[in-house]
C-alpha positions as CSV (number, residue, x, y, z in Angstrom):
1,X,90.3,-19.9,-61.5
2,X,87.6,-22.6,-61.3
3,X,86.6,-24.2,-64.7
4,X,82.8,-23.6,-64.8
5,X,82.2,-26.8,-66.7
6,X,83.9,-28.8,-63.9
7,X,81.7,-27.1,-61.2
8,X,79.4,-29.7,-59.7
9,X,78.0,-30.6,-56.3
10,X,80.1,-32.8,-54.1
11,X,77.4,-35.0,-52.5
12,X,77.8,-37.0,-49.4
13,X,80.7,-34.8,-48.1
14,X,78.6,-31.8,-46.9
15,X,80.3,-29.7,-49.6
16,X,78.5,-27.8,-52.3
17,X,80.6,-26.4,-55.2
18,X,80.1,-22.8,-56.4
19,X,76.9,-22.4,-58.5
20,X,75.5,-19.8,-60.9
21,X,71.9,-19.4,-59.8
22,X,69.2,-17.4,-61.7
23,X,66.3,-16.0,-59.6
24,X,63.1,-14.8,-61.4
25,X,60.9,-12.5,-59.4
26,X,58.2,-9.9,-60.3
27,X,59.7,-7.3,-58.1
28,X,62.8,-6.7,-55.9
29,X,63.6,-4.2,-53.2
30,X,63.3,-1.2,-52.8
31,X,59.8,-2.5,-53.7
32,X,58.2,-3.0,-50.2
33,X,56.8,-6.4,-49.7
34,X,57.4,-9.5,-47.7
35,X,58.0,-11.7,-50.8
36,X,60.5,-9.2,-52.3
37,X,62.4,-9.0,-49.0
38,X,62.4,-12.8,-48.8
39,X,64.0,-13.1,-52.3
40,X,66.7,-10.6,-51.5
41,X,67.6,-12.1,-48.1
42,X,67.8,-15.6,-49.6
43,X,70.0,-14.3,-52.5
44,X,72.3,-12.5,-50.0
45,X,72.6,-15.7,-47.9
46,X,73.6,-17.8,-51.0
47,X,76.0,-15.1,-52.2
48,X,77.6,-15.0,-48.8
49,X,78.5,-18.6,-49.3
50,X,80.2,-17.8,-52.5
51,X,77.4,-18.7,-55.0
52,X,76.8,-16.3,-57.9
53,X,73.2,-15.1,-57.9
54,X,71.5,-13.1,-60.7
55,X,68.0,-11.8,-60.1
56,X,66.0,-10.8,-63.1
57,X,63.0,-8.7,-62.1
58,X,61.0,-5.6,-63.1
59,X,61.6,-1.9,-62.5
60,X,58.6,-1.7,-60.1
61,X,59.2,0.1,-56.9
62,X,55.5,0.0,-55.7
63,X,52.4,-2.0,-56.5
64,X,50.9,0.6,-58.8
65,X,53.8,0.3,-61.2
66,X,52.4,-3.1,-62.2
67,X,49.5,-1.4,-64.0
68,X,51.0,2.0,-65.0
69,X,54.0,2.7,-67.1
70,X,56.7,3.8,-64.7
71,X,59.7,5.9,-65.7
72,X,63.1,4.4,-66.0
73,X,64.9,2.2,-68.5
74,X,66.3,-1.3,-68.1
75,X,69.1,-1.3,-65.5
76,X,71.7,-3.7,-64.2
77,X,73.1,-3.1,-60.7
78,X,75.1,-4.8,-58.0
79,X,73.4,-5.3,-54.7
80,X,75.8,-6.6,-52.1
81,X,77.2,-9.2,-54.5
82,X,73.8,-10.0,-56.2
83,X,73.5,-9.0,-59.9
84,X,70.1,-7.4,-60.3
85,X,68.7,-6.9,-63.8
86,X,65.6,-4.7,-63.9
87,X,63.3,-4.9,-67.0
88,X,60.9,-2.1,-67.7
89,X,57.1,-2.5,-67.3
90,X,54.9,-1.7,-70.3
91,X,51.9,-0.8,-68.2
92,X,48.2,-1.7,-68.8
93,X,45.7,0.4,-70.6
94,X,42.9,0.9,-68.1
95,X,45.2,0.7,-65.1
96,X,44.3,-1.3,-62.0
97,X,40.7,-1.9,-63.1
98,X,41.9,-3.5,-66.3
99,X,44.3,-5.7,-64.3
100,X,41.6,-6.9,-61.9
101,X,39.2,-7.5,-64.8
102,X,41.9,-9.5,-66.7
103,X,42.7,-11.6,-63.6
104,X,39.0,-12.3,-63.0
105,X,38.6,-13.4,-66.6
106,X,41.5,-15.8,-66.1
107,X,39.9,-17.2,-62.9
108,X,36.6,-17.7,-64.7
109,X,38.3,-19.4,-67.6
110,X,40.1,-21.7,-65.3
111,X,36.9,-23.1,-63.9
112,X,35.6,-24.1,-67.3
113,X,35.7,-27.8,-68.2
114,X,39.0,-29.0,-69.6
115,X,42.5,-27.8,-69.3
116,X,42.8,-24.1,-70.1
117,X,46.6,-23.9,-69.5
118,X,47.5,-22.8,-73.1
119,X,45.3,-19.8,-73.1
120,X,46.1,-18.9,-69.5
121,X,49.8,-19.0,-70.2
122,X,49.3,-16.4,-73.0
123,X,47.2,-14.2,-70.7
124,X,49.7,-14.4,-67.9
125,X,52.2,-12.3,-70.0
126,X,50.4,-9.3,-68.5
127,X,50.8,-10.5,-64.9
128,X,52.8,-8.3,-64.6
129,X,53.5,-6.8,-68.0
130,X,57.3,-6.9,-68.1
131,X,58.8,-5.8,-71.4
132,X,61.7,-7.6,-73.1
133,X,61.9,-10.3,-70.4
134,X,62.5,-13.2,-72.8
135,X,65.1,-11.2,-74.7
136,X,67.0,-10.5,-71.4
137,X,66.9,-14.2,-70.4
138,X,68.0,-15.5,-73.8
139,X,71.1,-13.2,-73.6
140,X,72.2,-14.5,-70.2
141,X,75.5,-16.5,-70.3
142,X,75.3,-20.3,-70.6
143,X,77.0,-20.6,-67.2
144,X,73.8,-20.8,-65.3
145,X,73.4,-24.0,-63.3
146,X,69.8,-23.7,-62.0
147,X,66.7,-21.5,-62.4
148,X,64.7,-20.6,-59.3
149,X,61.4,-18.7,-59.7
150,X,59.2,-17.0,-57.1
151,X,55.6,-16.0,-56.6
152,X,52.8,-17.6,-58.5
153,X,50.6,-14.6,-57.8
154,X,52.5,-12.6,-60.5
155,X,53.5,-15.5,-62.7
156,X,54.9,-14.2,-65.9
157,X,58.5,-14.3,-64.7
158,X,57.9,-17.9,-63.6
159,X,56.6,-18.8,-67.0
160,X,59.6,-17.2,-68.7
161,X,62.0,-18.9,-66.3
162,X,60.5,-22.3,-66.9
163,X,60.9,-21.8,-70.7
164,X,64.6,-20.9,-70.2
165,X,65.2,-23.9,-67.9
166,X,63.7,-26.3,-70.4
167,X,65.5,-24.8,-73.3
168,X,68.8,-25.1,-71.6
169,X,68.0,-28.3,-69.8
170,X,68.5,-26.9,-66.3
171,X,66.7,-27.7,-63.0
172,X,63.7,-25.5,-62.4
173,X,62.8,-24.7,-58.8
174,X,59.7,-22.8,-57.6
175,X,59.0,-21.0,-54.3
176,X,55.3,-20.2,-55.0
177,X,54.6,-17.8,-52.0
178,X,51.2,-19.6,-52.2
179,X,48.2,-18.8,-50.2
180,X,45.4,-21.3,-50.9
181,X,42.6,-19.4,-49.1
182,X,40.6,-20.3,-46.1
183,X,39.5,-23.7,-44.9
184,X,36.6,-24.7,-47.0
185,X,37.0,-21.7,-49.3
186,X,39.9,-22.2,-51.6
187,X,41.2,-19.3,-53.7
188,X,40.3,-19.6,-57.4
189,X,42.8,-16.9,-58.3
190,X,45.8,-18.5,-56.5
191,X,45.5,-21.9,-58.2
192,X,44.4,-21.9,-61.8
193,X,45.1,-24.5,-64.5
194,X,48.4,-22.9,-65.6
195,X,49.6,-22.6,-61.9
196,X,49.0,-26.3,-61.4
197,X,50.9,-27.2,-64.6
198,X,53.8,-25.1,-63.5
199,X,54.0,-26.8,-60.2
200,X,53.4,-30.3,-61.6
201,X,56.3,-29.8,-64.1
202,X,58.7,-28.1,-61.7
203,X,61.7,-30.2,-60.6
204,X,61.4,-29.0,-57.0
205,X,58.9,-26.9,-55.0
206,X,60.1,-25.1,-51.9
207,X,57.2,-24.1,-49.7
208,X,57.4,-21.7,-46.7
209,X,55.2,-23.7,-44.4
210,X,53.9,-27.2,-43.9
211,X,50.4,-25.8,-44.5
212,X,51.3,-24.9,-48.1
213,X,52.9,-28.2,-48.7
214,X,49.8,-30.1,-47.4
215,X,47.5,-27.9,-49.5
216,X,49.5,-28.5,-52.7
217,X,49.6,-32.3,-52.0
218,X,45.8,-32.2,-51.7
219,X,45.7,-30.7,-55.1
220,X,47.7,-33.4,-56.7
221,X,51.3,-32.1,-56.5
222,X,53.7,-34.9,-55.7
223,X,54.9,-34.8,-52.1
224,X,58.3,-36.2,-52.9
225,X,59.3,-33.1,-54.8
226,X,58.2,-30.6,-52.2
227,X,60.2,-29.5,-49.2
228,X,59.4,-27.0,-46.4
229,X,62.2,-24.4,-46.1
230,X,60.6,-21.7,-44.0
231,X,61.6,-18.1,-43.7
232,X,64.2,-16.1,-41.9
233,X,64.5,-12.9,-39.8
234,X,66.6,-10.1,-41.1
235,X,69.0,-8.3,-38.7
236,X,67.0,-5.8,-36.6
237,X,67.8,-2.1,-37.0
238,X,68.6,0.1,-34.1
239,X,65.4,1.0,-32.4
240,X,66.9,2.8,-29.4
241,X,65.0,6.0,-30.0
242,X,61.6,4.4,-29.6
243,X,59.9,7.2,-27.6
244,X,60.8,9.9,-30.1
245,X,59.4,7.9,-33.0
246,X,56.1,7.3,-31.1
247,X,55.9,11.0,-30.4
248,X,56.7,12.1,-34.0
249,X,54.1,9.7,-35.4
250,X,51.6,11.0,-32.7
251,X,50.7,7.6,-31.5
252,X,48.7,7.1,-28.4
253,X,49.7,4.3,-26.1
254,X,48.7,1.5,-25.7
255,X,48.3,0.6,-29.3
256,X,47.9,-2.5,-31.6
257,X,50.0,-2.7,-34.7
258,X,49.0,-4.0,-38.1
259,X,51.8,-4.2,-40.8
260,X,50.9,-4.9,-44.4
261,X,48.7,-3.5,-47.3
262,X,45.6,-2.1,-45.6
263,X,43.2,-4.2,-47.6
264,X,40.3,-6.5,-46.9
265,X,42.2,-9.6,-47.9
266,X,45.1,-8.7,-45.5
267,X,42.6,-8.2,-42.7
268,X,43.0,-4.5,-42.2
269,X,39.2,-3.7,-42.6
270,X,38.4,-6.5,-40.1
271,X,41.0,-5.0,-37.7
272,X,39.2,-1.7,-37.9
273,X,35.9,-3.3,-37.0
274,X,37.5,-5.3,-34.2
275,X,38.9,-2.2,-32.6
276,X,35.5,-0.6,-32.8
277,X,34.1,-3.6,-30.9
278,X,36.8,-3.1,-28.3
279,X,36.2,0.6,-27.9
280,X,32.5,0.0,-27.3
281,X,33.5,-2.5,-24.6
282,X,35.6,0.1,-22.8
283,X,39.1,-0.9,-24.1
284,X,41.3,2.2,-24.8
285,X,42.8,0.5,-27.9
286,X,44.4,2.4,-30.7
287,X,45.2,0.7,-34.0
288,X,48.3,1.7,-36.0
289,X,48.4,0.5,-39.6
290,X,51.8,0.5,-41.4
291,X,51.9,-0.2,-45.1
292,X,50.3,0.9,-48.4
293,X,46.9,2.5,-48.0
294,X,44.8,1.3,-51.0
295,X,41.6,3.1,-52.2
296,X,39.3,0.5,-50.4
297,X,40.7,1.5,-47.1
298,X,40.6,5.2,-47.9
299,X,36.9,4.9,-48.6
300,X,36.3,3.3,-45.2
301,X,38.5,5.8,-43.4
302,X,36.7,8.8,-44.9
303,X,33.4,7.5,-43.4
304,X,34.9,7.3,-39.9
305,X,33.9,9.9,-37.3
306,X,36.5,12.5,-36.2
307,X,36.8,10.7,-32.8
308,X,37.3,7.3,-34.5
309,X,40.1,8.8,-36.6
310,X,42.1,9.5,-33.4
311,X,42.3,5.8,-32.7
312,X,42.4,4.4,-36.2
313,X,45.8,5.6,-37.5
314,X,46.8,4.7,-41.1
315,X,50.5,5.7,-41.1
316,X,51.4,4.5,-44.6
317,X,54.8,2.9,-45.5
318,X,57.5,3.5,-42.9
319,X,61.2,2.8,-43.0
320,X,62.6,-0.1,-41.1
321,X,63.8,2.0,-38.1
322,X,60.3,3.5,-37.5
323,X,58.6,0.2,-38.1
324,X,60.7,-1.6,-35.6
325,X,60.4,1.2,-33.1
326,X,56.6,0.7,-33.3
327,X,57.0,-3.1,-32.9
328,X,59.0,-2.5,-29.8
329,X,56.4,0.0,-28.4
330,X,53.2,-1.8,-29.4
331,X,51.2,-4.1,-27.1
332,X,50.8,-6.8,-29.8
333,X,50.8,-7.4,-33.6
334,X,47.7,-8.5,-35.5
335,X,47.9,-10.0,-39.0
336,X,44.3,-11.4,-39.7
337,X,45.2,-12.0,-43.3
338,X,44.1,-14.7,-45.8
339,X,46.7,-13.8,-48.4
340,X,50.0,-14.3,-46.5
341,X,52.1,-17.3,-47.5
342,X,54.3,-16.9,-44.4
343,X,54.2,-13.5,-42.7
344,X,57.7,-12.4,-41.9
345,X,56.3,-9.5,-39.8
346,X,55.3,-12.3,-37.3
347,X,59.0,-13.1,-36.8
348,X,59.8,-9.4,-36.4
349,X,57.1,-9.0,-33.7
350,X,58.4,-12.1,-31.9
351,X,62.0,-10.7,-32.1
352,X,60.7,-7.8,-30.0
353,X,59.0,-10.2,-27.6
354,X,55.5,-9.4,-28.7
355,X,52.6,-11.8,-29.1
356,X,50.8,-12.1,-32.4
357,X,47.3,-12.8,-33.6
358,X,46.8,-14.2,-37.1
359,X,44.0,-15.6,-39.3
360,X,43.4,-19.3,-39.7
361,X,44.1,-18.9,-43.4
362,X,46.9,-18.9,-46.0
363,X,50.3,-19.9,-44.5
364,X,49.9,-18.2,-41.2
365,X,48.7,-21.4,-39.3
366,X,51.9,-23.0,-40.3
367,X,53.9,-20.2,-38.5
368,X,51.9,-19.4,-35.3
369,X,51.6,-22.2,-32.7
370,X,48.1,-21.4,-31.5
371,X,47.9,-20.8,-27.8
372,X,51.7,-21.0,-27.4
373,X,53.2,-17.9,-29.2
374,X,50.0,-16.4,-30.5
375,X,46.4,-16.8,-31.3
376,X,44.4,-17.7,-34.5
377,X,41.0,-16.5,-35.5
378,X,38.7,-17.1,-38.5
379,X,39.4,-14.7,-41.3
380,X,36.9,-11.8,-41.5
381,X,35.4,-12.4,-38.1
382,X,35.8,-9.1,-36.4
383,X,34.0,-10.2,-33.2
384,X,36.4,-13.2,-32.8
385,X,39.4,-10.9,-33.5
386,X,38.2,-8.5,-30.8
387,X,37.8,-11.4,-28.3
388,X,41.4,-12.6,-29.1
389,X,42.8,-9.1,-28.6
390,X,40.8,-8.7,-25.3
391,X,42.2,-11.9,-24.1
392,X,45.8,-10.6,-24.4
393,X,45.2,-6.9,-23.9
394,X,45.0,-6.8,-20.1
395,X,47.1,-9.9,-19.3
396,X,50.6,-8.7,-19.1
397,X,51.9,-12.1,-18.0
398,X,50.3,-13.9,-21.0
399,X,51.6,-11.4,-23.5
400,X,55.1,-11.6,-22.1
401,X,55.0,-15.4,-22.1
402,X,53.7,-15.7,-25.7
403,X,56.2,-13.1,-26.8
404,X,59.1,-14.9,-25.2
405,X,58.1,-18.3,-26.7
406,X,57.9,-16.6,-30.2
407,X,61.3,-15.0,-29.6
408,X,62.8,-18.4,-28.7
409,X,61.2,-20.1,-31.7
410,X,62.4,-17.4,-34.1
411,X,66.0,-17.8,-32.9
412,X,65.7,-21.6,-33.0
413,X,63.9,-22.1,-36.4
414,X,63.8,-19.0,-38.5
415,X,67.3,-17.9,-39.5
416,X,68.5,-17.2,-43.0
417,X,71.4,-19.6,-42.4
418,X,69.0,-22.4,-41.8
419,X,66.8,-21.4,-44.8
420,X,69.9,-21.2,-47.1
421,X,71.1,-24.6,-45.9
422,X,67.8,-26.2,-46.7
423,X,67.7,-24.5,-50.2
424,X,71.2,-25.6,-51.0
425,X,70.4,-29.2,-49.9
426,X,67.5,-29.2,-52.4
427,X,69.7,-27.8,-55.1
428,X,72.2,-30.5,-54.4
429,X,69.6,-33.2,-54.5
430,X,68.6,-32.1,-58.0
431,X,72.2,-32.3,-59.2
432,X,72.7,-35.6,-57.5
433,X,69.6,-37.0,-59.3
434,X,71.3,-36.1,-62.6
435,X,68.5,-33.7,-63.5
436,X,71.0,-31.1,-64.9
437,X,72.4,-31.8,-68.3
438,X,74.7,-29.7,-70.4
439,X,72.9,-27.3,-72.7
440,X,72.7,-28.4,-76.3
441,X,74.4,-25.2,-77.6
442,X,77.7,-26.1,-75.9
């Protein structure tokens, strides 16, 4: 049996000793979201290499759980070798409106003169409102070697993880899943005073794209403690029964595919307007939207004519088999979002040999090579999106070429083995710099 106190990185030999790693994340699968899938896939990769990973998270299984009190007590489970501890959510009086008002108040407070970090840290305990989080963390064994937190958009777990790391004198790593907005229009909500303090004080920041790294450097975060680690593609499910899935979902071919929350920030409303432009120009384009359908989209959809509803098709969340069947059957994928830090659905589309169109915002420009494996448009510009779709729609050769290049890039750059190796290299660098010390209670 390995003596835990003797476990250390062996640097310079390409060997990394077994570690106990603590992940902090606001949600974890079965919660449907790219960030949640990312955390699980990374945890599985590290666990496959023998490292012990504990993920502390909430009981949320959908976004609405963040502002309502969901049923279910605290639970501990094993997920393919990962220990997952789920803490209950206390809910918010006033629901989603209260959450949005709270977040807006935080953003307004952050633009006031001076450093508002202390107040914002207290306010962030409701983002999301996880009950008993500090108690759970304080009861974790003292065998943890490193704390790694994810997602500054729901920062309470990050705050709690940083406090634990400082208390136990452990390295603290952040993967922010950060989207800093559009060129010339930075997001106030994504980068408030307490976010900056978290990132400044972290021992290492692992960004998903070079775009995010450059954006943070422009906001005063030291470049030497940032590294671009990218994202990976999960194994594809069997999508051999494509035609039956298309028939069951009553999809008309040819169709465009959008995957993600059907919101304005994700570009879903712009996608609807773009398809309207295309239909008026004579293109027989149908738009399929896969993902959560929020109230803002439902209001738009109710105002559509009956004919329009035949080619604007909100399908809601689908399982992986159905989603990949649609990816295989679609003509191209569109993700004109300003709130994606990476966009794993882009890799999934490329894996099926499909070209993609994204917005020139968030982390997407760091993933799509414009004109090579996809196209980029200005966020919110429905006419520009329609033009980009039209450019690919009737050109079979261009679509096939862009899809092939994306497929090759995914196989070359975006595997979980590569991501895991970069993460472990960063962990090793922290240990090699002597950042980790023995906790004072030993």
